[in-house]
C-alpha positions in Angstrom: -16.4 -28.8 7.8 -18.2 -32.0 8.7 -21.6 -30.3 9.1 -24.4 -31.1 6.7 -25.6 -28.4 4.2 -28.8 -27.8 6.1 -27.1 -27.6 9.5 -24.6 -25.2 8.1 -27.3 -23.0 6.6 -29.2 -22.9 9.9 -26.2 -21.9 11.8 -25.3 -19.2 9.3 -28.8 -17.9 9.6 -28.5 -17.6 13.4 -25.2 -15.8 12.9 -26.6 -13.4 10.5 -29.5 -12.5 12.9 -27.0 -11.7 15.6 -26.5 -8.2 14.1 -23.2 -6.6 14.0 -21.9 -8.9 16.6 -20.2 -8.3 20.0 -16.5 -8.2 19.7 -16.1 -9.5 23.3 -17.8 -12.8 22.4 -16.2 -15.5 20.2 -16.1 -14.8 16.6 -19.5 -14.5 14.8 -21.5 -14.9 18.0 -21.8 -18.5 19.2 -20.8 -20.0 15.9 -17.1 -20.3 16.5 -17.0 -24.0 16.0 -18.4 -24.0 12.4 -16.5 -20.8 11.5 -13.2 -22.0 12.9 -13.6 -25.3 11.1 -14.5 -23.5 7.9 -11.6 -21.1 8.2 -9.1 -23.9 8.8 -10.3 -25.7 5.7 -8.9 -25.0 2.2 -12.6 -24.9 1.1 -12.4 -21.5 2.8 -14.6 -19.5 5.1 -17.3 -19.4 2.5 -17.7 -23.2 2.3 -20.9 -23.2 4.2 -22.3 -20.5 2.0 -21.2 -22.5 -1.1 -23.1 -25.5 0.2 -26.3 -23.5 0.2 -25.8 -21.6 -3.1 -24.1 -24.0 -5.5 -27.1 -26.3 -5.9 -29.0 -23.4 -7.4 -26.1 -22.2 -9.5 -25.5 -25.6 -11.0 -29.1 -25.9 -11.9 -29.1 -22.5 -13.6 -25.7 -22.1 -15.2 -26.7 -19.2 -17.5 -28.6 -17.2 -14.9 -27.6 -13.6 -14.9 -24.9 -12.6 -12.4 -25.8 -10.5 -9.5 -23.2 -7.8 -10.4 -21.8 -6.3 -13.6 -18.4 -5.8 -15.0 -18.6 -2.2 -14.1 -19.1 -3.1 -10.4 -16.0 -5.3 -10.5 -14.0 -2.7 -12.4 -14.9 -0.1 -9.7 -13.8 -2.6 -7.1 -10.3 -2.9 -8.7 -10.1 0.8 -9.2 -10.9 1.7 -5.5 -8.9 -1.3 -4.0 -10.5 -1.0 -0.6 -12.3 -3.4 1.7 -15.2 -1.0 1.8 -15.5 -1.4 -2.0 -15.6 -5.2 -1.6 -18.3 -4.8 1.0 -20.4 -2.7 -1.4 -20.0 -5.3 -4.1 -21.2 -8.1 -1.7 -24.1 -5.9 -0.5 -25.3 -5.3 -4.1 -24.8 -9.0 -5.0 -26.9 -10.0 -1.9 -29.8 -7.9 -3.1 -29.5 -9.1 -6.7 -29.0 -12.8 -6.3 -30.9 -14.8 -9.0 -34.2 -16.3 -8.0 -34.0 -19.7 -6.4 -35.6 -22.9 -7.4 -38.9 -24.0 -5.7 -38.3 -25.0 -2.1 -35.0 -23.1 -1.8 -36.3 -19.7 -0.9 -35.3 -20.1 2.7 -31.7 -21.0 1.7 -31.5 -17.9 -0.5 -32.8 -15.8 2.3 -30.2 -17.3 4.7 -27.4 -16.5 2.2 -28.6 -12.9 2.0 -28.7 -12.5 5.8 -25.2 -14.0 6.1 -23.7 -11.6 3.5 -25.5 -8.6 5.0 -24.0 -9.5 8.4 -20.6 -9.9 6.9 -20.9 -6.5 5.2 -21.8 -4.9 8.5 -18.8 -6.4 10.2 -16.4 -5.2 7.5 -17.9 -1.8 7.6 -17.3 -1.3 11.3 -13.5 -2.0 10.9 -11.2 0.6 9.5 -9.8 -0.3 6.2 -6.1 0.1 6.8 -3.0 -2.0 7.6 -4.3 -2.6 11.2 -1.1 -1.9 13.0 -2.7 -2.4 16.4 -0.6 -2.3 19.5 -2.5 -3.8 22.5 -3.9 -7.3 22.8 -7.5 -6.3 22.4 -6.9 -4.5 19.1 -4.8 -7.5 18.0 -7.9 -9.7 18.5 -10.0 -7.3 16.6 -7.5 -7.4 13.8 -7.6 -11.2 13.7 -11.4 -11.1 13.5 -11.1 -8.6 10.6 -8.7 -10.8 8.8 -11.0 -13.8 9.1 -13.9 -11.6 8.0 -12.0 -10.6 4.9 -11.2 -14.3 4.2 -14.9 -15.0 4.4 -15.7 -11.9 2.2 -13.2 -13.0 -0.5 -14.5 -16.5 -0.5 -18.1 -15.3 -0.5 -17.3 -13.2 -3.6 -15.9 -16.4 -5.3 -18.6 -18.8 -4.3 -21.8 -16.8 -4.2 -21.2 -13.9 -6.5 -18.9 -15.3 -9.2 -20.0 -19.0 -9.0 -16.6 -20.4 -8.6 -14.9 -22.6 -5.9 -11.6 -21.8 -4.3 -10.5 -25.4 -4.4 -12.0 -26.4 -7.8 -12.5 -23.2 -9.8 -15.0 -23.0 -12.5 -16.2 -25.9 -14.7 -14.1 -24.9 -17.7 -16.9 -25.9 -20.1 -17.0 -23.8 -23.3 -20.5 -22.6 -22.7 -19.6 -21.4 -19.2 -16.5 -19.6 -20.5 -18.4 -17.9 -23.3 -21.2 -16.9 -20.9 -18.6 -15.3 -18.6 -17.0 -13.4 -21.5 -20.3 -12.0 -22.6 -21.1 -10.9 -19.0 -17.7 -9.6 -17.9 -15.7 -9.1 -21.1 -12.7 -10.8 -22.5 -9.1 -10.5 -21.3 -7.8 -10.0 -24.9 -7.0 -6.5 -25.9 -7.8 -5.7 -29.5 -4.5 -5.6 -31.4 -3.4 -2.6 -33.4 -4.6 -2.6 -37.0 -1.9 -3.2 -39.5 -0.8 -0.5 -41.8 -2.2 -0.7 -45.3 0.0 -1.0 -48.4 -1.0 2.5 -49.5 0.0 4.0 -46.2 3.3 2.3 -46.3 3.8 3.7 -49.8 3.0 7.2 -48.5 5.5 6.7 -45.6 8.2 5.6 -48.1 7.7 8.8 -50.1 8.4 11.0 -47.0 12.1 11.1 -47.9 13.8 14.4 -48.8 15.7 12.9 -51.8 12.6 11.3 -53.2 10.6 14.5 -52.8 13.3 16.4 -54.7 13.4 13.8 -57.4 9.6 13.8 -57.8 9.6 17.6 -58.2 12.5 17.5 -60.7 10.9 14.7 -62.7 7.6 16.6 -63.0 9.3 19.9 -63.8 11.6 18.1 -66.3 8.7 16.6 -68.2 6.7 19.8 -68.2 9.6 21.9 -69.4 10.8 19.5 -72.0 7.3 19.0 -73.5 6.2 22.6 -73.5 8.4 25.6 -73.1 11.6 23.7 -73.8 10.7 23.1 -77.5 11.6 25.5 -80.3 8.9 26.6 -82.6 7.9 23.8 -84.9 10.1 21.3 -83.1 8.6 17.9 -82.2 9.0 16.4 -78.7 9.7 12.9 -79.6 11.4 11.2 -76.7 12.1 14.4 -74.8 10.1 13.2 -71.8 12.2 10.1 -71.2 14.6 11.8 -68.8 11.9 13.1 -66.4 10.0 9.8 -66.7 13.1 7.8 -65.8 13.5 9.9 -62.6 9.9 9.2 -61.7 10.3 5.5 -62.5 13.3 5.2 -60.2 11.2 6.9 -57.4 8.4 4.4 -58.1 10.7 1.4 -57.8 12.1 2.7 -54.5 8.7 3.2 -53.0 7.2 -0.1 -54.1 10.2 -2.1 -53.0 10.3 -0.4 -49.5 6.5 -0.7 -49.0 6.4 -4.3 -50.2 9.1 -5.5 -47.8 7.6 -3.6 -44.9 4.2 -5.0 -45.7 5.5 -8.6 -45.7 7.4 -8.0 -42.5 4.3 -6.8 -40.7 2.7 -10.3 -41.1 5.9 -12.0 -40.1 6.0 -9.9 -36.9 2.4 -10.7 -36.1 3.1 -14.4 -36.4 6.2 -14.1 -34.2 4.3 -12.0 -31.6 1.5 -14.6 -31.5 4.0 -17.4 -31.0 5.6 -15.5 -28.1 2.2 -14.7 -26.7 1.2 -18.4 -26.8 4.2 -19.3 -24.5 3.2 -16.7 -21.9 0.9 -18.9 -19.8 -0.6 -18.8 -16.3 -1.8 -21.6 -14.0 -5.5 -21.6 -13.2 -7.7 -24.1 -11.4 -10.6 -25.4 -13.5 -12.8 -28.4 -12.6 -10.4 -29.3 -9.8 -7.3 -29.5 -12.0 -4.5 -27.0 -12.5 -4.2 -26.1 -16.2 -2.0 -23.7 -18.0 -3.7 -21.2 -20.3 -2.6 -18.1 -22.1 -3.6 -14.7 -20.7 -6.3 -14.1 -23.3 -8.2 -17.2 -22.2 -8.6 -16.1 -18.5 -12.1 -15.2 -17.5 -13.8 -13.6 -14.5 -14.2 -16.3 -11.8 -11.0 -18.2 -12.7 -8.9 -19.2 -9.6 -5.4 -18.0 -10.4 -2.5 -19.8 -8.7 0.7 -17.7 -8.5 4.0 -17.9 -6.7 7.2 -15.9 -6.4 9.4 -18.6 -7.8 8.3 -17.8 -11.4 8.0 -14.0 -10.7 4.5 -14.4 -12.0 3.0 -11.3 -13.6 -0.7 -10.9 -12.8 -2.7 -10.9 -16.1 -6.0 -9.5 -14.6 -7.3 -7.8 -11.5 -7.8 -10.3 -8.7 -8.9 -10.7 -5.0 -6.7 -12.7 -2.7 -8.3 -15.8 -1.3 -7.5 -17.4 2.1 -6.0 -18.9 4.0 -2.4 -18.1 3.1 0.0 -20.9 3.9 3.2 -19.4 2.4 3.9 -16.8 5.1 2.3 -14.0 3.2 2.3 -12.6 -0.3 4.2 -9.5 -1.4 3.7 -7.8 -4.7 5.9 -5.4 -6.7 3.6 -2.7 -7.9 6.3 -0.4 -9.2 5.1 -0.9 -12.8 1.9 1.0 -11.9 2.9 3.2 -8.9 6.6 3.7 -9.4 7.3 2.7 -5.8 9.8 0.0 -5.3 8.6 -1.0 -1.8 7.0 -4.4 -1.8 3.3 -4.4 -0.8 2.1 -7.2 1.5 -1.3 -8.7 0.5 -3.8 -10.5 2.7 -7.1 -12.3 1.9 -9.6 -9.8 0.6 -7.0 -7.4 -0.8 -7.0 -6.4 -4.5 -4.1 -7.5 -6.8 -3.8 -5.3 -9.8 -3.0 -6.6 -13.3 0.5 -5.8 -14.4 2.1 -6.3 -10.9 4.5 -9.1 -10.0 4.5 -11.6 -7.2 8.0 -11.5 -5.7 7.5 -13.3 -2.4 5.2 -16.0 -1.2 2.3 -17.7 -3.1 -1.4 -17.5 -3.0 -4.7 -18.3 -4.8 -6.7 -15.4 -6.1 -10.0 -15.0 -8.0 -10.1 -13.0 -11.1 -12.6 -10.1 -10.9 -11.8 -7.8 -13.8 -10.3 -8.6 -17.2 -9.5 -6.8 -20.4 -10.4 -3.1 -20.6 -12.1 -3.3 -17.2 -8.8 -4.1 -15.4 -6.3 -1.4 -14.4 -3.6 -2.5 -16.8 -6.2 -3.1 -19.6 -7.5 0.5 -19.3 -3.9 1.8 -19.6 -3.2 -0.4 -22.6 -6.4 0.6 -24.3 -5.7 4.3 -23.8 -2.2 3.9 -25.3 -3.6 2.1 -28.3 -6.3 4.7 -28.9 -4.0 7.7 -28.3 -2.6 9.4 -31.5 0.5 10.3 -29.5 1.4 6.6 -29.1 1.1 5.2 -32.6 4.2 3.1 -32.2 4.1 -0.5 -30.9 7.2 -0.2 -28.7 9.4 -1.6 -31.4 10.3 1.6 -33.2 13.3 3.6 -32.2 13.2 7.2 -31.2 15.6 8.3 -34.0 16.5 7.2 -37.5 19.4 4.8 -38.1 22.9 6.4 -38.5 22.9 5.5 -42.2 19.7 7.3 -43.0 20.7 10.2 -40.8 23.8 10.6 -42.9 21.9 10.2 -46.2 19.4 12.8 -45.2 22.2 15.2 -44.3 24.1 14.5 -47.6 20.8 14.9 -49.5 20.2 18.3 -48.0 23.8 19.4 -48.7 23.5 18.2 -52.3 20.2 20.0 -52.6 21.6 23.2 -51.3 24.7 22.9 -53.5 22.6 22.0 -56.6 20.3 24.9 -56.0 23.3 27.2 -55.6 24.9 25.9 -58.8 21.6 26.3 -60.7 21.2 29.8 -59.5 24.8 30.6 -60.4 24.3 29.1 -63.8 21.2 31.2 -64.4 22.9 34.3 -63.2 26.0 33.8 -65.4 23.9 33.1 -68.5 21.8 36.1 -67.8 24.9 38.4 -67.5 26.5 36.8 -70.5 23.4 37.1 -72.7 21.8 40.3 -71.5 24.7 42.5 -70.4 27.3 41.4 -72.8 25.6 39.7 -75.8 22.6 42.1 -75.9 20.2 39.2 -76.5 16.4 39.5 -76.2 15.2 38.3 -72.8 12.0 36.9 -74.3 14.0 34.6 -76.7 16.7 33.2 -74.4 15.3 33.5 -70.8 13.4 30.2 -71.1 16.6 28.5 -72.4 18.6 29.8 -69.4 15.9 28.5 -67.0 16.0 25.0 -68.6 19.8 24.9 -68.3 19.5 25.9 -64.6 16.9 23.1 -64.0 19.2 20.6 -65.8 22.1 21.6 -63.5 19.9 21.0 -60.4 18.7 17.7 -61.8 22.2 16.5 -62.5 23.3 17.5 -59.0 20.6 15.3 -57.3 21.7 11.6 -57.3 18.5 9.9 -58.5 20.2 6.5 -58.2 21.1 6.9 -54.6 17.7 6.0 -53.0 17.3 3.0 -55.4 20.8 1.7 -54.6 20.3 2.0 -50.8 16.8 0.4 -51.0 18.0 -2.6 -53.0 21.0 -3.0 -50.8 18.8 -3.0 -47.7 16.3 -5.4 -49.3 19.1 -7.9 -50.1 20.4 -7.5 -46.5 17.0 -8.0 -45.1 16.4 -11.3 -46.9 19.9 -12.6 -45.9 19.3 -11.7 -42.3 15.9 -13.4 -42.4 17.6 -16.6 -43.5 19.7 -16.4 -40.4 16.6 -16.0 -38.2 17.2 -12.3 -37.7 13.9 -10.7 -38.4 13.6 -6.9 -38.8 10.2 -5.2 -39.0 11.2 -2.1 -41.0 13.7 -2.0 -43.9 15.7 0.9 -42.4 16.4 -1.2 -39.3 18.7 -3.6 -41.2 21.7 -1.4 -40.6 21.2 -1.4 -36.8 20.4 -5.1 -36.5 23.2 -6.0 -39.0 25.8 -4.2 -36.8 24.9 -6.2 -33.7 27.9 -8.1 -32.5 26.7 -9.4 -29.1 23.2 -10.6 -28.2 22.3 -10.8 -24.5 19.5 -13.3 -23.9 17.9 -15.3 -21.1 19.0 -18.9 -21.3 16.0 -20.7 -19.8 13.3 -21.2 -22.4 15.2 -19.3 -25.0 18.4 -21.3 -25.6 17.1 -24.3 -23.7 13.7 -26.1 -23.7 13.0 -25.1 -20.0 12.6 -28.8 -19.1 14.7 -30.5 -16.5 15.2 -34.2 -15.5 16.8 -35.6 -12.4 19.8 -37.7 -13.4 21.7 -38.3 -10.1 21.1 -38.6 -6.4 23.5 -39.0 -3.5 21.9 -41.3 -0.8 23.3 -43.6 1.9 26.8 -42.2 1.1 26.5 -43.5 -2.4 26.4 -41.6 -5.7 23.7 -43.0 -8.0 24.2 -41.4 -11.4 22.1 -42.7 -14.3 23.9 -42.4 -17.7 21.3 -44.3 -19.7 19.0 -41.7 -21.3 16.3 -44.4 -21.9 16.1 -45.1 -18.1 14.7 -42.8 -15.5 16.7 -42.1 -12.3 14.1 -43.9 -10.2 14.3 -47.0 -12.3 18.1 -47.0 -12.1 18.2 -46.5 -8.3 15.8 -49.4 -7.7 17.7 -51.7 -10.2 21.2 -51.4 -8.9 22.5 -54.1 -6.3 23.2 -51.6 -3.5 19.8 -49.9 -3.9 18.6 -48.0 -0.8 15.8 -49.5 1.3 12.2 -48.9 0.5 11.9 -46.8 3.7 14.7 -44.5 2.4 13.1 -44.2 -1.0 9.7 -43.4 0.6 11.3 -40.7 2.7 12.9 -39.1 -0.4 9.5 -39.2 -2.1 7.8 -37.6 1.0 10.4 -34.8 1.1 9.7 -34.1 -2.5 5.9 -34.3 -2.3 5.6 -32.1 0.8 8.2 -29.5 0.0 7.0 -28.5 -3.4 4.6 -25.8 -4.4 0.9 -26.6 -5.2 1.3 -24.8 -8.5 3.7 -27.6 -9.7 1.7 -30.5 -10.9 2.0 -33.6 -13.1 -0.7 -35.1 -15.2 -0.5 -38.9 -15.6 -2.2 -41.1 -18.2 -3.8 -44.4 -17.5 -0.5 -46.2 -17.8 1.2 -44.1 -15.1 3.3 -42.2 -17.6 3.6 -38.4 -17.4 1.3 -36.8 -19.9 1.9 -33.1 -19.1 3.3 -30.9 -16.4 3.1 -27.3 -15.2 4.9 -25.2 -12.7 8.5 -24.8 -11.7 10.8 -27.0 -14.0 13.0 -28.0 -11.1 10.1 -29.2 -9.0 8.6 -30.9 -12.0 11.8 -32.9 -12.4 11.7 -33.8 -8.6 8.1 -34.9 -8.8 8.9 -37.0 -11.8 11.7 -38.6 -9.8 9.3 -39.4 -6.9 6.9 -41.0 -9.4 9.6 -43.1 -10.9 10.4 -44.4 -7.4 6.8 -45.8 -7.4 5.1 -43.1 -5.2 2.2 -40.8 -6.1 3.0 -37.3 -4.8 -0.7 -36.4 -4.6 -1.4 -39.4 -2.2 1.5 -38.3 0.0 0.3 -34.8 0.2 -3.3 -35.9 0.9 -2.1 -38.1 3.8 0.1 -35.5 5.4 -1.5 -33.3 8.1 -0.8 -29.6 7.5 -0.3 -30.3 3.8 -3.5 -32.0 2.7 -6.1 -29.9 0.9 -8.8 -32.5 0.7 -10.6 -34.8 3.1 -10.6 -34.7 6.9 -7.0 -33.6 7.1 -7.8 -30.4 5.1 -9.0 -28.6 8.3 -5.4 -28.8 9.6 -4.0 -27.0 6.5 -3.4 -23.8 8.4 -1.2 -25.6 10.9 1.3 -26.2 8.1 3.7 -23.4 7.3 5.5 -22.8 4.0 8.8 -20.8 4.1 9.4 -19.8 0.6 12.7 -19.8 -1.2 14.8 -16.6 -1.1 18.2 -15.7 -2.3 19.3 -15.2 1.3 18.0 -18.5 2.7 18.9 -20.5 -0.5 16.3 -23.1 0.4 12.5 -23.7 0.7 11.0 -25.3 3.8 7.6 -26.7 4.8 6.8 -27.4 8.4 4.0 -29.8 9.1 2.6 -31.0 12.5 3.3 -34.5 13.8 0.6 -36.7 15.2 2.6 -37.3 18.4 3.2 -33.5 18.8 5.7 -31.0 17.6 6.6 -30.3 14.0 8.7 -31.8 11.2 10.4 -29.5 8.7 11.1 -30.6 5.2 13.7 -28.6 3.3 15.2 -28.5 -0.2 17.8 -26.1 -1.4 21.5 -25.5 -1.8 23.7 -28.3 -0.5 26.0 -26.0 1.5 23.1 -24.5 3.3 21.4 -27.8 4.1 
């Protein structure tokens, strides 16, 4: 809006004193001019509020926020417009003290928010499926009120700006983390080496060997000796069994312990590649989910199937024809949910249609997905990390079955041996039970020990350890030793190509213009340089038109960062659009200047108030193209399109 800060505040004050407002009059009483201009601007319906509030906020960057993380968490849990109104009402009462001379401005802001809360409260919080024209007008008023409420939440309550975001300074980020929490969920504690040893011992064969080893040593060194006989090396057999068990346990636990750290490193590297685009200090930057804080302006679009990392509130106005979310991960319903300014976007959901800007209101354990994740981590019923199978591998299933069969057969053979010796000695030989019974028991234990293959666990463990190291050299990492069999038997791996087998970076190398195919085969030369250097190069008007199509018909989330020499320093957004923007830059045009000079596409300056006159029609598999309609100065519209050649 072109009004001065003081003028805007005075008009807002008059609007606030108008009470609940008469629905038959223009929106917000007699302030339709300033409100309409404010609504049409990307600076949002709360821009006039921001003009009054931000001088105080900037002068006191560490002043306490007017609301707490619990208030924002309740907002995301209730997900109603009434809950948003309550948050704004509480914030209006708890706004930080103003600087000397600004008491009147702070009072005006409170009055404006209170009037906004009253208007929201008088409208039913539903999908507003009104039928007659009067109800439709009321619905339009409510939509604009929710735009103002969402932007007031951003500018006044959370000290952010829809068009610029937060400052991004380290002190501000740390202050927000202390006030509203961090978006990082505490990772599960790694298992200790002793716990891994204990887990390794929980094997049927090893338990049998431990028992036999202990019994063997006890028998051989005590009751197994004749009177006056020295033990000597009689304990060696039992000790050898226990030594084999010890080797198996240590090898298994050591390998699993090392693989834990390897998996942590791998998980961290994968996590670092999962980035989101936020606006900080007027620039779009890519950050990982853990670095997102309350107040960040998140820019999402359906092209990347963006998963929302925190609970957010949609900001307006929407230029992409609406935003639809897939909330099936939380609700189980596959029906897409349409979102409007002021609606709550839950963490863990996915944008599948349209694009929008939204402000982060709840992060970490205060968000819906964070609460679920924290409960899963804390529950004893969910000790796994999602990487463990529900059943043991086929090899270990067979080994356990064989071990039990051997144990049963050995026990039967030992019992048969004891019974035969007793019959032979007592019934036939008439020997004294006191003299030979111990000998018969020792023989039975020996039969059982011989039946149990003490070398089997050691052989299996060493074989798996060798396989694990060999697989690791081939970039096939397994977390647990017993998973080697499953991973080693894999014959086909299904994977996503983009970003996995390729670098997820694209470059424009050919263009068909003026019935001529311009294909650049020199990797050291950009396509734009090649097109301008050939003898039959298109006219500058044609090249400018190509650059205009690219600049207008690309998403705001796709950006290029240039250095002082005009070279591309970094990029973010859709890789295809990044390649197109780079092509436009190589033609000698700045895509930002083209956007800022196009009515219905510009987000800054005087043309920004016409932003809502532009219309984005997003890409879908049915249309196979993306379009952007912008108004022409002489009247009518011009539509820029990009997509599949057969459709265009």
